[in-house]
N, C-alpha and C positions, 0 to 999 in steps of 0.2 A: 230240776229246777222249776220254780213256780213264780206266778206273778199275780197280784190281786187285780181282779178284773172290775169292769164298771159296775157290775152287780154285786160287788163285794164278795164274789166267789174266787177262791184260790184257783188260778188257771195254770196249767203247764205253759212254760214260756221258752223251753229249748226248741230251737228249729224254726219254723216259719213264722213270719209276722202275724199270720191269722191266729195265733194263739196269744197275742198280746191284748192289752187293755183294749175294751170296745169291741172284742171279737163276737159279742152276742147282740149287738145294737140294730139288728135288722140288715137289710140288703146292703146298704152303703158301708156299714160298720162291720158286717159279718165277713166279707171277703176284702181284705186290705190290699190284695194285689190285682190291679186292673190292667188290662191290655186292650188296645184299640188298633184295629187295622187302618182306620182313616184318621189322618191328622187334620186338625182344625186351623183354619187361618188365625193368625195372632190378632187378637182384639184388645183394646183398652176399654175396661169397664169403669164407667164413672156414674155413681149412684148418688143422687142428691135428695137429702131430706131436710126439711126446715127444722131448725132447732132455735126457737125464739125468733130474732131476726137474723141469725146466721145460717149458713148452709154448710152440711157436712158432706165430704165427698171421699170415696174410697177407690183407689186406683190399683190395678194389678201391675207390679213393676217386674215380676218374672215368673215364667212358667217353667217347671222342670220337665225335661224331655224323657225321663226314664233312662234306662241303661246307664252308660258311662256318666250321664249328666246328674243322676241321682233321682230317687222317688221315694214317695211316702214321707213327707217332711213334717214329722211329729216333733217339732223343735220350738224351743224358746228362741228369740233372737237377741243378741246383744250387739251394741254399737260402740265403735272406738271414736276418739276425738277428731278423726278425719271424716266421720260420717260413714264408714264402711260397715256393713252388716255381716255378722257371722252366725252360722247355725249348722244343723246336720240333717242329713237325709238317712233314714233307718235302712233303706235298700239302695240298690244301684251302686254306681262306681265301677271301676275297671274290674273289680273281682266279685261284685255283687254283695259285699258286705257292709255298704253304706259309705258315706262321705262326711267330711267337714268342708263346709263351703265359704266363700266370701262373696258379697255382692258390693261392688264399688260404683258410686255415683258419679257421673260426668254430665256435661251439657247435652250430650246425645242419648242419655239413658243410663241403664245400669249394666255393669259387666259381671258376669257369673264365672268365677274360678274355683275349681275343686283344689282345695289345699291338701286333702289327704284322702286316699282310698284304703278302706279297711279289708284286710284279706280274710277275716273271720278266723285267722290263726292266733298265734301268741299275742299279736297286736291288738286283738279285739274284733267284735263284729256287732252290728246292729246298735249304733250310737243313738239312743233316744234322747230327746229333750234338750239338745243343744250344747253349747259350750259357755265357759265363764272366762272372761278377760281379766288378766291381772294387771298390776300397775306398769309392768314392763312390756306389754303388748303380748304376752303369750297367752295361749288358749288351753284350758283344762276341760276334761269332759269324762263321760263314762259310757262304756259299752257293755250291754247286757250278757253278750255271749263271748266266746273266744277266751283267750288267755290260757288257762289251765285248771287245775284243781279236779275236784271229784265229780262235777256236774256234767251231764251229757252236753257236748257242744261247747263246754268250757264255762267257768263260773263268772266271767267277766273281768273288766279291767278299769282302773282309772289311768287316763292318758294325759300327755302334755304335748302340745305343738308349740315349737320355739322358732321364731321368725329371726333369721339373720340375712340382713341385707335382701329381703324378698324371697328368701329360700325357707320353707317351712320343713322342720324335721319332727317327726312323731317319736315320742319314747314313752315306755309304760312306767307309770309311777308306782302301781301296785297291781299284782295279779291276785284275784280272790281265790281262796281255796275251797270254799264251800264249807269250811269249818267254823271255828268261833269268829273269824273275821267277816263272815256273811258271804252272800252270793247274789248275782244278777243285778248289779246296780243300774237302776233305770232312771235316777234323778240327776240333775246337774249338781256339781259341787258348789259350795259357797267358799269364799277366800277372806281370811281376816287380814288386818293391817300388818301381820307378821309373816304373811305368805303361807299360813297353815290352811289346809283344805278341810272341808266338812262335808259329809253326805250320809245317805241312808241306803240299806239294801232291803229288798222285800223279803228275803228268805236268809236261811243260814244263820249263824250265830249260835250261841250256847243253848238257846231254847228252840232253835228252828224257826223263829218268827221274824228274823231280820235284825239289824242293828243300826245304830248311828255311830259313824266311825270318824276318826280325825286322822289326817295325815301331816306329819311334821317334817320339813326338810332338814337334813342332817349334814354335817360338815363334809362328808365324802361324796356329795352329790346324790346319795340316795335318800329314801324317805322311809319314816318309821310310822307304822299304822298303830293307832290306839282305839280300842273299842270303847267307846264313851258310854253307850248303854245297849244292853241286849234286850229287845223286847220280849216280855213273857206271854203275850197273847191275852192278858188279863186286863186290869183297869188301866195299865199303861199303854194298851193298844198293841197293834201288831204291824209289821211291815213298812212303816212309814207311808210315804205317797210318792207320787211322781214329781212333786214340786221341789224347788230349791229351798234349803233351810234359810231362814232369815237370821243374820247377825246383828244383835243389838249393839249400840255404842259401848256398852259396859262388858261386851264379850259374851253375853248369854246367847243361847241358840233357840230359836222358836220354829216349830214345825206342826204338822198334822199327821194324824194316822186316818187313813181311809176307812178302816174297820177296827173293831176291837174297842176298847175302852168299857167304862162302867155299864154302858147300855148296849154296847155292840154296834154302834152306829158311827164310830170314829171320834177323835177327840183332837183338841189343840194342847201342845205341851211346850214347856220350857225346860232347857237344860242349862244350869248355872254351876260354876265352879266354886267350891269352898274347901279349904284345907287340902288343895291339890286333887280333889275328887269332884266328879261331875254328879249331880243330882237331878233327876228328872221330876219335875211336877206338872200334873195334869191341871191345866187352867180351865178346860171346859170339856165335858163329855156330852156328846149330842144325843138326843132322846127320840128322834124321828119326828112324825107329824105332830103339831105344825112347826116344830123346832128346827129341823134340818138334819140331814144324814149324809154320810159319805163324802167328806171334803177331800177333793183331789187337789185343787189349787192351793198354793201356800197362803201365808198372811202377810199383810203389810201394816205398818204404823202410821198414825197420823201425828201431828205436831203435839198433841195432847197425851199421847201414849196409848190411845185406843187401838185395838187391832181389828182388822177387816178381812173377810174372806168370803169363799162361796161354798155351797154344798151342792152335790150332784142330785140328790134325792130330797124328798120331803118338802117342808113348807106347806102352806095352806092348800096348794094344788098337787102336792107330791111330785113336782118337777123341778125342785131346787130352789135355793135361796141365795141372797147376799145377807151376810150376818155381821154383827158388830160385838166385840168383846170389850167391856169397859172395867178397868181396874178399880177394886173397891177395897181398899186396905189389902189384906192378904188374899183376897178372892177376886173372881172375875164374874162380872154379869153378861149374859149373852141376851141379845135382842135381834130380832129378825127385821131387817131394814126393808126387805122385798121378797115376796114370794112370786116366782115366776109362773106365768099362766099358760104357757104352751102356745102352739099355734104360732101366729105371726109374732107374738111377743117373745118367743124363744123359750127353750127349756133345756135343762140338764147342763149347767155351767162346770167346766172342769179347769177353769183358768184362774191363775193368779191375777188380781186386780192391779190397776196402775192409776196414779193420781195425776191430775194435770197441774197440781200445785195451787189450785184455787178452790179445792174442796170437793171437786168433782172426782168421780172414779169411773173408769172404763174397764170393761171386761168382754168376754166372749161367751156365746153358749154353743154347745156342740150339737144341738138339734133345734128344731122349729125354725121359725123365720119365713122365708118365701114359700108359698104353697106348692109350687111345682117341685120343690127340691128338699126342704126341711134340712138345709145345709148349715144351719146356725145363724147367729147374729152378733153383731157387735151392740153393746148396751151402755148407757151412761146412767150413773145414779148420783143424784144431786141433793145436797142438803137444803132443807127448807126451814121455815120458822117453827118453833115448838118441837124441834127434834124430829120433825117429819122428813122423810126422803121422797124423791121422785124418780122414777124409772122410766127410761124412753130407749126403745130399740132403734138406734141411729142408723143402722145398716143390716141388711138382710142378705146373707151370701147367696148368690144365684147358682153356684156350681159351674162345671165346665161348660164353656171354655174359660171361665173366670173363677175366682176362688171358692172353694167350699169346704166345710167342715173344719172348724177352728178348734183344735183341741188344747190350745195355748193361749196365753195372754199376749200383750204387746209391749213394745219397748218404746219409750218416749226419745225423741231427738233433742228435747229442751227448747225446741222452737214451736211447739204446738202441734206437731205431727207425731203419728204413732205408726210402728210397723209390726206386722205379724206375718205368721205362716199358717197355710192350711194343708191338711194331709192329702186331700184330693183337690179337684179343680185345676185349672190351667188348660192349655191347649191340648194336653195328652191324658188329662185327669191324673197326673202324677204328682200334683202338689204345686202349690203357688206362693209367692211372697206379695204382700200388698202393703200399700201406704194409705193411712186414714188420717184425714184432717177435719176436726170437728167443725 
């Protein structure tokens, strides 16, 4: 089994986390399992940066302790109507196969609860990128390993966690075989209004380059998997990415490939149904410098139908970009809104952007920022007159005992606050959850 790494190289992904994306990014990202003999006293980090007349603050709300508590939180977060946060840890838990966790707010702070401990067996193991919440309060996610099939360590699963009066029960929705259905799912699923699930795998499929799949619930309580598209490794790209697919109101699916495409640097695609069949259209193929390359994060829409995302490489300084895709009849025009500069500005974003509803967008970079750490940043990009955009690094992650290395974007609570996770940092350097208020 394999995974597309941060450098665009297909890496083996069965076994330890050190073979996952980012395994070649230097000391911090080369060894994803840290252990410390000394524990640090819990601190609350509040960093203040002036943004116009307002101040931005970032507070660590939870530190993972490793072991049964969970560790290496490479996870998107989702929030329910009660303000609870949900996510996953790739490692840790009772059996070491990772966890699904809940963080619940109260007047005295946040309470962490492990909802499920993966065994690495038929239930799956190493759940990357978090969970997706449905309309009934159930959670769905993917695990890269475990399950069954022809892959060493298992080809992965799609799973469901159902809540009944506070008791969470895990069930496997689909076990990947490593054949035409794909293998090693490492991206979150998307859920449409009918309860159908959609996702991608980086490997497997008819051509060996991954698939886009759909899972439909059927009357007997089981699920039917449909391969929507098998990537060829050519102009349509290969392997998808680690981001969640975006479902448009019309039911179309939008996503990115980190590599492949017409120029080999990744692309943005749309899947639309017609006459009962799905058809993939490449909206844009990245061209490298100064255009952008290797989009890891997904795309988001604005009210005018434009798409926005980030690339990990290229741009004017070869350390990533924020880009915009504008529909123009049957084609799309790409423009680079910002090229990261590295250093204190941050570099190498792999996150999906999130909007504040006022035209500003926020994201994270996986590198750069504070000089002592290069643990990444939170950035804001704001529209100006004449189609110009302004970028500002509004927070620089300091690293342990505070958050460090944000591999994912943030979720909004609808009240002006954002929440995210870092894979390292925290009192034991096993990951942290933070709250950001612009």
